[in-house]
N, C-alpha and C positions, 0 to 999 in steps of 0.2 A: 495480386493476390497471398489472399491469407497465408500469416509460415505458422508457423506458435514451435516457442521454443524453450529450457529453460532457464534457470533467474536466481543469482542467492542472495536471500536478505540481506544488507552488510551494516542496518541502522535500519532502526524501529524510536519514533519522536512522539510525542504524546504532547497535542495542539492546545493546553494548556486553554490561551484564549479563545477557543467558538468552542462555548459548554452548551451539551444540549435537557434538555431537563425530557425526564420522564415518568416525572409524577408531575400529578398536579398540584398536594400539597405537601410540601416540603418541614419535618420535621430539622433540619442543622441546615452549615449551608453549600455541604456539597448534594445533600442523600436526594440520589435520584441520576443525577446527573451523569453523564456521559460525554466521551470526550472523541472525536479521530484522533488519528495518529499518520505522519506520511514517513514509510519507508522511501527507501530508497534502496536499490533493488539494481546487482553487476549480473553481465551475461551476454554472449560473441553469441558473434551471423558471422559466417564465411574468412571466422578469424581478429574481424576486430573487436573488441575490448570496450561498448558501454557502458552507462553507468545514470541510470533513469533517479525521478522523486516520486513520484508514487499516491493518494492521494489515498486511505484504505476510510469509508463511514464511518461515523458515532454507531457502536451496537454489537459493526461487523465482526470476524475474528480477528485480528490477527498476530501475520506471522509472528512470529518466532526469528529473531538474528541468527545466522547463519542458513537457518528451510528451505528448499531448497519449492519456486512459487511457478506456476503450469505462466506465458507468456504468448503476448500473440502479436505479429507488424502482421505490416504488410510491403511485402518480399519489397518491390521496390527503393523499403526507404523504414527502413529495419531500428532509423532511434526513433520513429514510432512507436510506442509498446505498451501494450490493453495488457491489468490480473485477466484473467479467467480464472 
């Protein structure tokens, strides 16, 4: 059974080593380049606290540190979580 909870973003780091080019022709070294992020999320299920890292694809909005995000998890395995 899939359950939902809220988590708090405790860090967000840009992955400089993995760039995605959005322009066919660039005029500078980072012109049109976007980067994915890895965020660290803290959440609690049944009184147990979890901390997980989640990948945010390049071009998607990155939640700010301290903000709340919606998460889903399987009731039998709350340590495996997905961003909603």
